[in-house]
N, C-alpha and C positions, 0 to 999 in steps of 0.2 A: 502493500501500500504507500502511495506518494506521504510520505513524513509531513507536507506542506499542510494535508488536511488536518491534522491535528485531533487532540481529542476533542474538540467543539464540533467536526464537521462529524465525527463518530456517532458522539450525541445526537446531532442533527439528522441523521441515518435513524436511530435507534429511537428518536420520538417520532419518525414519519411512518413508523411500520405499521399497518393498518390494525385494529382490536387487540394489541397484546399489550400487556402491562408486565414491564421488566422489572420493575421493581420487586414484584411477587414471584416473577421468573429468577430474580437475583438471589433469592435466600433457599427455592425449593432442595430437597436432597436429590433429585436428578440431575443430572448436567445438562446444562443445556449451552446451544453455541448459535451464534446465529453466522451464517458464511456467505459472502459473495457469491454468486451465483455462476459468475463466470471463469472467478480468480481462485474459488474455493477458499479467499483469507478470513481469517476469524475477527470479523465487527464484535462480537459479545462474548462472553465466558461469563459464567456464573461463580458463584465459590466454591459451591460443589466441584467444580472443574479445578478449581486451585486446589483443595485439597487430595483431592485423588490423586493428579499428574504430579503434583509438586515444584507446578509452576507459577512462577506469578503470575498474575493477569497482565500484568505489563510486557512479559516476556513473549506472550504468544500472541498479541493481538496483532493484525498485519501480515500475520505470517501465514501461510497456508496449511492449512489443521493436518491432513494427509500426508506431507512431507513432515511438519515436525512432530506428530504422533504414529504414525502408522508407515516409516518409509521403507520398508520392504513390501509392504501392500499398496504402493504407493499407485501404482498403473492399474490394476481391479478397483480401488477406491476412487479414484479420480472418473475413471470408467463408470463406475455406478453410477456416482453424482451425476456425470453427464449425459447418461440414459435420464434419470429421476426428472432432470430440467427440461431433458426435451420431451417425455410422456406428457399424456392427456392428465391424468392421476395428479392430484395435489396432494398425495401421501403415500406414502414408503415406509417399511420397515428394513433391519437389516440387523446383521452381528459385525459388530467391527474390533479387532486388537487394536491396542495401543500398546505406546510403552512411555512409562513415568519419567519423571529425570533422572530417578536415582535406579533405574534400568529395567524396572519390575514391567512384567506383560500384563496387561488387563484386557479381558474381554466385556465390551458395553451392547446390549442390547439397545438401539438406535430406532425412535421414532422422528419419520422427516416429515416435513412440513412445508410445500411451497407458500411465500408470505411475499407483499407487496407494497413499497410505500405509497402513503398519500400522497408525497410532495414531487412523484417524476412515475418514471414508467419503469423503475429499477423493481428486479425482484430478488428475493433472498431465500437461504432454505435455513427452516429452524429448525433444529436438531435435539430430541431431548433424548438423554439416554440411561439407562440404568447399570448398574455396576453390578458383573455377577462373577466376580471372582474373588470374592468374599469368603473366608473359609473358617470360619470360627465354630461349624457346628461338626458335629459327630458323623462319619460317613454314613449315608443311608441303608436302607433295609435294603437297598438294593443289592449288596453285597454278604447280604445275613445269608448263612448256611442253609436256611429254612425256606428261601426265595426261588421259585422257579427258575426266575432269572441265574442264579447260582449255579443250579442244577444245571441246564442247560450249557452255560457258558464253561462250565470245568468237563461235561462231557464231550465238546464240540469238538472236530480236530481239525478246526482253522486256527491255526495261530491267534492267539488274544491276549490282550492285557489292556489293565486299566488302568490310569494314570492320574493323578492329581494336576488337574492344569494350572494351578499356583505356584507350582514349585518344579513340575514336570517329573517329579518320584512317581515310581511304580507303586501301587496300591496292592494289584493282585495281577494271576497270570494263568492260565490253566495250563493242562501237559502239553498239550501241542506246541505253545509257545516252546517251552522247555525242547522238546524235543524237534523241533524245528531250528534251533540258534544254536543247541547244545549247552549252556548256561546250565548249572547248577541252582534250585532254590534260593539259598542264601545267599547269591549271588547277585539274584534280580530282585527281592522283597528288599524295597524301602531305596533303592537305587536309582541314579539319576535317568529319565529314558535318555538326555543325550551320552552317559556317558559310554557306552556300546553302538553308540551312531547308528541305533534304527532308523531313525529318519533325518539326522544331521548330527554332527558332532556340537554345535556350538548353536545358541538361539538364533540368531541368522540365519544359518541355514535351515534350521526348523522351521522359521516362521516361511521362510520361502517355499519349501514344499508343502506346508500346510497351504497357500497358495496357490499351487499346482494343482492339487486334490481338489481344492475349492473349483476351480476352474474347469478340471477333467469333464469331458464330457461321455466319454469312452474308454470302456474299461483298460485297453491297452495305454492310454494317458496318464493312467496310474499306476504304473509298471514301476518298481525301482529295486534298486540290486542291493541286497541288502547283506553285510559280512557274517556268517555264525561267530562260535568259540574261533574256531580254528583257522581263521581268515577266508575259508571259501564262501565264494558269494553267489547269494540265491536268488533268484529272480523270482518276484512275488507280484502280484496284483493287492497294492493296500487299499485301506480305506479308515478314516479316521472321523469318528462322530463327537460334538459338542454337545453335553444336553446339560443343565442344571437338573438336579435331581432334588430329590428330598431335602429341604430345609436350605434349598439355593447353591450346594455341595458344587462347585465346577468339576467335573471329567469329562475325561477323554477316551474313546472307546477305539486303539486302534486293531484293527485287523490284518494279518498277511496270509497269502494263500497261495503257493508255489503255482506258478506259470504250468508246470508238469501235470498239476491236478486235475483229475479228469469231471470236475465238479463237483458239486454239495452232496453229502444226504439229504433227507429229510429233517434230520435231526439238527443238520446246521444246518437248513433254511428256518425252520423255526428260531434256533438260535439268536442268526441276525434278524428275525422279524422280530423277535424282543426290544433285542438292538433300535431298529428303528423305532418301532413302540415308544423307546424309552425319551429317543429325541422328541418324539412329538407330543409327552405330555410335556415336557418340557415348554417346546414354543406353545403349547397350548397354555400352561401356564401363564405364559408371556403374554396372551390376548386377552388374560382376564387380570391381567394387572396392568398392564399400558393404556385401556380406554378410559381408563378412569383419568386419567392426567386429562385426556382430550375432553372427559366429560366438566372437568374442574376447570379448566383454564376456556371453555365456552360459558358456561357458566357466571364464571368471574367477568368475563368481558361483559355478560348483558347485566350483569348485575352492577358494574361500573358506568358503563356508559348507554345501558339502553335506554335512557330518560334522552340520550341526546340522539342517536337515533332514528330513521324512519322504520315503516313496519318492515321493508324489502330489505334491509340492510339486519334488522334483528333476526329473520325468518333464515339468513346465512346461519346465524349459530347455532338455532334451534331444530335446524335440520343436522348440523353436525352432530348435537346432542341423540336425535332421533337416528339417524344411523348407525352411531356406534353402540346403540341398546342393541337396534336390531342387529347388527353383527353377532354382539356379544349372546342373544338368543339363537341366532341360528348355532354359534358354537356350543350351546348347551343341548340344541336339539340333536344333535351329531354324537355328542359323548353318550348321551343317554341312549340314541339308537346304536351307538357300538356297545356299549355296557350290557343293552339288552341282548344284545348278539353272542358277546361272548362268556356270560353267564347262561347261556339258552333259554332264555326269557322270550324269544321270540315268538309270540302263539299268532296264528293263523284264524282268523274272525271272518266267511266270508257270508257277504249279505248280498241280497237284490239290489242293483242302482243302476240308477239312467251315464251308463259309460259318456257316452259323449258327450253329455252337456258338464260332469264332471272334468274329463279331459279339456273342454271349452275352459272351465274355470281355472283350473291350473295354468293354461298359456297366459291368459289374462294376468294373472296372479303375478308370473315370473316376469313377465315383460314390463310391469309397473313397478316390483319394488326393486329390479336390478335398473331400469331407467335406459331398459336396452334400445339401441337404435335399429336391432336384426329383426326381422319379420319373420314370425313364427307361424309358418302357412300348415294349419290344421285340417286335415279331409280325415271323413269317415264314410262307410259304407257297408253293407249287411245286416242280420237280424241280431239284437242286443236285448231283443223282449225279456229272455229270462237267465241274461248274464247276471253272476256270482260273485263278486269277488270280495278282497279283501280291500277297503276304502285306502286306510292308512298305508299299508304296504305297495297299491296301485300308484299312490300320492309319490311313494318315496323311488317309485322305480322311475316314472315320467318326468318328476320333478327333477331328480338328481340327473338324467341324460338330457334333458333340456338345457339346465344349465351349463352343462358341461360344453353341449354342442354350442351355444352363444359364446360360454367363456374363451373355446379355442377356435373361433373362427375371425375374420375380417371384419371389421365394423360395419354394417347395412347389409353384409349378405344374408340370405334368407337360409333360414332353416325348415327344414322338410320333417310335417310330423303326419304319417297316416295310422288310421285305426280299420281295421276288418273282423268284423265278426260273425261265423257263419252258425250261433246257436252251441256249437261244443268249443271252439276254442277263440280266444280271442288273441291276435296278433298285432302285434305294434312296432311300428318303423321310424326310428329318430335316423336323419338323414343331416351332415351338416355339408361345408364346402371349407373346412378348415385346415389347420396342419397337419391334420393324419397320425399316425400310431406308427413307429418304427416297429418293422418286422419282427425286431430280437423284444421287444418289449410287449407283443401281444398276450407270451406266456404267463407272465406275471399279472395282467393287467388287471384282473376282480382282486389282486393280494390288498388283504388290508396296510395301507399306507405307504403302495406301491404309487410314482408317479415316472411317467415316460420321460425318455433323456431330452426330448425336444419341447417340453413346457415351458422353460425360458422365465422369463420373473412373472407368469401367470401364477397368482397365490392358489394355493389348496393344501391339503395334506394326504391325499393319497385316501379319501376315506367313501366317495359318495359311486364308484364303482361298486367297492367290495359292498354297501349297504343294498346296492340294486341286485348284486350277485344273490343276495342272502332272501331279499323279500322276492326274488322269483323261482328259487327253490325251496320257499314257505307256499309259495303257491302249485309247487309240484307239476314247475315250467323249465324251460329252456331259455336262455341267450345266444346270440351269435353276434359275432363283429367282423365287419370288412372293411377295411383301412389301407388306404396308401398315402405317402408321406407326402404331402405340397396340396394334396386332390380332396382329401375329405376323409369321413368314417362313417359308417351306416350301422347301425345297431337294430337287432330284430330279435324281440321276445315274442315269445309264445307262451301261454298262460290257458287252465282248461277254464271253463265259467261254467261247468256242467261235473262239478266233481265226483262224481259217481264213476263218471268214462276220462279219467285226465289220460289213460295210454292214447287214446284219439288226436290227442296233441305232440305224440312224440315223434 
């Protein structure tokens, strides 16, 4: 930043940001940054930034945030920030590593907002971040010998280690890890992950490899050569997953599988699914915690400035609050559904239903709540007079498939929704002209928490299609998918509507 602007110029910028009270932001427990949207220079930082990073405010003002705090991730974080500015959405979330003044690595879970100046056309990035590297709590129940994860973890034939992210010490490891790399238990327990150069012999190299893994889209891009105790090199496909488990304890789960291995057993797949589930639970905990900040900020703006604003401006903040509450409700609904699936309480209650009218109402609700510019073209034919279905399960099937079709299509693209009933079977076909699903991902498509490699920055947890599959199975029906990358995807669902003759729908 040009020094001639000085503190007064910075103050003018801060005071011109529409609808934000920086006196409140200055003292909240979350870390707050205001960045220039072109240079990513720090224009404002609150006391929590100073406390966590060890830098004084005067040391970081006017500096590029990513170069100052995340030099090894500079390229990745700069690219992410540019993509955020170019995107139509004015909100995003991310996990970011930073390094403090005394060289400690911290992990931040960050919410990003686009904000603008009332005095000019300039735009800025407001970041509100939570620190997830505090490790004052005991290790979570995940590591209890009675937990299902513990049993799967230690029985897996994939080399796996659990690492304390705060200090990169090895907390636990399985027998496959010992067998793969030749170290004894007492050599590994509480040892530094850097000591044996599993993913870098120093913090800089480790961070660069973390970046490489985070950007990898294909398995071969995660291939590393790791030395065992005897100095022999083993080519491995490596994965590292971060999650904040119970009490926000920051852990890394490191897995390494030899490139010569011929795939995973069912037990190993279950172990990896549990790892992904743990990461999902961590992300969901973030999702429940941080929207409260959005609600707090919006309500504070209304409280302090509501009497000075016209109705249109107030509606902007009311909408932020209502949208956030809606988002939380959707998360709760998906969690409850997944919970029912996992606990075996997914009951099937078929009843007579006006199916075409029901489908039409689902289409209208989705296009309204998603504020979608896509046209969902619904057509139906056949005989629905004796159709008996489970309204709740059928709603989950159709709403998840249509929502996905919209999410993974370009703006203004048409989504086709066709329904046909012959009095015995109901056939539903939902077709989009979106990004498509890579061929290698089709076998895993209905697995809980799975997401295809080409979804990019589109938000999701990989829950929707797993729910759809369970609902179809509860109906004793079948689901088929036909997809081509860059062309689009068609899902076909066939379920019986006369439940004494389900075999006729096979």
